[in-house]
Each structure stands twice: as structure tokens, then as C-alpha cells.
C-alpha positions as CSV (number, residue, x, y, z in Angstrom):
1,M,43.9,85.1,38.3
2,Q,42.2,88.2,39.6
3,N,43.9,87.6,43.0
4,D,47.3,87.3,41.3
5,L,46.7,90.6,39.3
6,S,45.7,92.4,42.5
7,H,48.7,90.9,44.4
8,Y,51.2,92.1,41.7
9,K,49.4,95.4,41.5
10,E,50.0,95.9,45.2
11,I,53.7,95.1,44.9
12,L,54.0,97.6,42.0
13,V,52.1,100.4,43.9
14,K,54.3,99.8,47.0
15,G,57.6,99.9,45.2
16,I,56.8,102.7,42.8
17,W,54.9,105.1,45.1
18,R,54.0,104.2,48.6
19,E,57.5,103.0,49.7
20,N,59.4,104.7,46.9
21,P,63.1,103.8,47.4
22,V,64.3,107.3,47.1
23,A,61.5,109.5,48.4
24,Y,60.4,107.1,51.2
25,Q,63.5,105.1,52.1
26,V,66.1,107.6,51.0
27,L,68.1,105.0,49.2
28,G,70.1,105.5,46.0
29,I,70.8,109.1,46.6
30,C,74.5,109.1,45.4
31,S,73.7,108.0,41.9
32,A,70.6,110.3,41.9
33,L,73.1,113.2,42.5
34,A,75.7,112.0,39.9
35,V,73.9,111.0,36.8
36,T,71.0,113.6,36.6
37,V,72.7,116.4,34.9
38,K,71.4,115.1,31.7
39,M,68.2,113.2,31.0
40,S,69.9,110.7,28.6
41,T,72.4,109.5,31.3
42,A,69.5,109.4,33.9
43,L,67.4,107.3,31.5
44,V,70.1,104.8,30.7
45,M,71.0,104.5,34.4
46,S,67.3,104.0,35.2
47,I,67.0,101.1,32.8
48,A,70.2,99.5,33.9
49,L,69.2,99.6,37.6
50,T,65.7,98.4,37.0
51,L,66.9,95.4,34.9
52,V,69.6,94.5,37.5
53,A,67.1,94.8,40.4
54,A,64.5,92.7,38.6
55,F,66.8,89.8,37.5
56,S,68.9,89.8,40.7
57,G,65.6,89.4,42.7
58,L,64.5,86.6,40.4
59,I,67.8,84.7,40.6
60,I,68.3,85.2,44.3
61,S,64.8,84.2,45.1
62,S,65.1,81.0,42.9
63,L,68.3,80.0,44.9
64,R,67.0,81.0,48.3
65,H,66.5,77.5,49.6
66,L,70.1,76.5,48.5
67,I,72.0,79.5,49.9
68,P,73.5,79.0,53.4
69,S,72.6,81.9,55.5
70,N,76.1,82.7,56.6
71,I,77.3,83.3,53.1
72,R,74.1,84.8,51.6
73,I,75.6,88.3,51.3
74,I,78.5,87.0,49.2
75,V,76.2,85.1,47.0
76,E,73.9,88.1,46.6
77,L,76.8,90.3,45.6
78,T,78.1,87.6,43.2
79,V,74.8,87.6,41.4
80,I,74.4,91.3,41.4
81,A,78.0,91.9,40.3
82,S,77.6,89.4,37.4
83,L,74.5,91.2,36.1
84,V,76.1,94.6,36.4
85,I,79.2,93.4,34.5
86,V,76.9,92.2,31.7
87,T,75.0,95.4,31.7
88,D,78.2,97.5,31.6
89,Q,79.6,95.4,28.7
90,I,76.3,95.9,26.7
91,L,76.5,99.7,27.3
92,Q,80.2,99.8,26.2
93,A,79.2,97.9,23.0
94,Y,76.1,99.8,22.1
95,L,76.0,103.2,23.9
96,Y,79.7,103.9,24.4
97,D,79.4,107.7,24.9
98,I,76.8,107.4,27.6
99,S,78.7,104.6,29.1
100,K,81.8,106.9,29.4
101,Q,79.5,109.7,30.9
102,L,78.1,107.3,33.4
103,S,81.6,106.3,34.3
104,I,82.0,104.3,37.5
105,F,78.4,104.7,38.5
106,V,77.2,101.7,36.5
107,G,79.8,99.6,38.3
108,L,78.5,101.0,41.7
109,I,75.1,99.5,41.0
110,I,76.7,96.5,42.7
111,T,76.7,98.3,46.0
112,N,73.4,100.2,45.4
113,C,71.4,100.1,48.7
114,I,68.2,99.5,46.7
115,I,69.2,96.3,45.0
116,L,71.0,94.8,48.0
117,G,68.1,95.9,50.3
118,R,65.5,94.2,48.1
119,A,67.6,91.1,47.8
120,E,67.8,90.9,51.6
121,A,64.4,92.1,52.5
122,F,62.3,90.6,49.8
123,A,63.9,88.1,47.5
124,L,65.1,85.8,50.3
125,A,61.5,85.6,51.6
126,N,59.4,85.4,48.5
127,N,58.9,83.5,45.4
128,P,60.7,84.3,42.1
129,A,57.7,85.9,40.3
130,D,56.9,88.2,43.2
131,S,60.7,89.1,43.6
132,F,60.9,89.9,39.8
133,V,57.9,92.2,40.1
134,D,59.3,93.8,43.2
135,G,62.6,94.5,41.5
136,I,60.7,96.1,38.5
137,A,58.6,98.2,40.9
138,N,61.5,99.5,43.0
139,G,63.5,100.2,39.7
140,L,60.6,102.1,38.3
141,G,60.2,104.1,41.6
142,Y,63.9,105.0,41.5
143,S,63.6,105.9,37.8
144,M,60.7,108.1,38.5
145,I,62.6,110.3,40.9
146,L,65.7,110.2,38.8
147,M,64.0,111.3,35.6
148,A,62.2,114.1,37.5
149,V,65.4,115.4,38.9
150,A,67.2,115.2,35.5
151,F,64.4,117.0,33.8
152,F,64.6,120.1,36.1
153,R,68.4,120.0,36.2
154,E,68.9,119.8,32.5
155,L,66.1,122.4,31.7
156,L,67.0,125.0,34.3
157,G,70.8,124.4,34.1
158,S,71.3,124.1,30.4
159,G,68.0,125.1,28.8
160,Q,67.8,121.7,27.1
161,F,65.7,118.6,27.0
162,F,67.5,115.4,26.0
163,G,70.3,117.6,24.7
164,I,68.0,119.8,22.5
165,S,67.7,123.5,23.3
166,V,64.1,124.2,24.2
167,I,64.3,127.7,25.7
168,P,63.9,130.3,22.8
169,Q,66.6,132.9,22.3
170,F,64.2,135.8,23.1
171,V,63.9,134.4,26.6
172,Y,67.7,134.8,27.0
173,D,67.5,138.2,25.3
174,M,64.9,139.3,28.0
175,G,67.5,138.5,30.7
176,F,67.0,134.8,31.5
177,Q,70.2,133.0,32.4
178,D,70.8,129.3,32.8
179,M,71.0,128.4,36.6
180,G,74.6,127.1,37.0
181,I,73.8,125.7,40.4
182,M,71.5,123.1,38.8
183,V,74.4,121.4,37.1
184,L,76.2,121.1,40.5
185,A,75.4,118.7,43.4
186,P,73.6,121.3,45.5
187,G,71.0,121.7,42.6
188,A,70.2,118.0,42.8
189,F,69.9,118.2,46.6
190,F,67.4,121.0,46.3
191,I,65.2,119.2,43.7
192,I,65.3,115.8,45.5
193,G,64.4,117.5,48.7
194,L,61.4,119.2,47.1
195,L,60.3,116.0,45.4
196,V,60.4,114.1,48.7
197,W,58.4,116.9,50.4
198,L,55.9,116.9,47.6
199,K,55.6,113.1,47.5
200,N,55.1,112.8,51.2
201,S,52.6,115.6,51.3
202,L,50.3,114.1,48.8
203,P,47.6,111.7,49.8
204,G,49.1,108.4,50.9
205,G,52.4,110.1,51.9
206,I,54.1,110.1,55.3
207,S,52.5,113.3,56.4
208,H,49.0,112.0,55.8
209,E,49.8,108.6,57.5
210,K,50.8,110.4,60.7
211,K,47.4,112.3,60.9
């Protein structure tokens, strides 16, 4: 039991921090740029991708001994696409406004490098429980970067936090202005670049591994 907990903890730490899919592997950048103008859309995207990553890993790992290697990509995409369609339908039913804001990016989870990469690199070679935890870990790692980027973009670009204005009027009266570049793609590039540098500079990051 203790060994199982340590094993799952190792998978979680690896996916969330040590080999973070955005900061270490530089995957999922497109959606990180597109859906981080507001924290609400980033949160929904994070949850959607984490669930798809976890359950696609679970299903693909469960079927790994039955899938012929020459058609494995087709099977993986079929599983992932089915989960994404279900997720998109749920969003349209219960969170229609956010679903419209996310637009095609929910559908593009099908081709997200993180999910297909974990299916190929991990789910096909490990048991279902480990693959499910690996999907959760990588989804949380992606979510951590996504929410951090959205926090700075919404705060500095619109003066808001989850759509609520948090910068007092007197700050604007003193001359502060919302940073328009933060709601544009270059603003996301700057923040992601700073986060990648910060993550890799901390103990356990790439910079420390090379020393």
C-alpha cells in the first residue's frame, strides 16, 4: 500500500512539476495562448483537458493488448475524439456562454499534443490505474500554467479577477492604465516565457539538473 502511494506520488510530481507538459515539454502552447484572456475560460478548459487526458489514458491502457500497432493512432484518436465530443456537449448544455467563448478550442483538444503524447508514451506501456493518474497529473500540470497565465492576463489587461473588477478606481485616477498587450497573444507569450524561465530556475528545474 505504501509502495503504491509512493508510486502514484512519483507519477503526480513528474506530471505536475518535474516534467510539466507546458514548462518542460513545451506542449499545449496554442490553447494556452487562446483561452487565457479570462480566468473563467481557462478554468473550464483546464478541467475539460484534465478529464479527457485521464479517461483517455484509462481507456487506451485498458485496450492496449487488443489494439494492433499499425492502427493504434486511429484507435487513440477515436477514443480521444469521443471523450471530447461528450465534454463539448456537456459544456453546451450547462455552460453555454463559456462554451461559445472557448469556440473551437474544446474541439481541438482532440489534436492536443499533451493528450496524444501521453497516450503514445505512457498509456500504451502502463496499466490503467497508472495511466489514469498520469492523465490527471499532466492535466493538472497544464492547468497550473494555464491558470497562472490567465491570472496575470486578466488582472493586468482588464483589472479583473474572474470577471470582477479588483483594481480600485483611485489607482486609475493616479494614472494606472490597463495593459492592452496582455489581452493579445504577445502578452501570453511574455508570461509563458517568464513562467518557463522561473520554473526551470527553481530547484529541480532544467537549469539545476545541468549543474
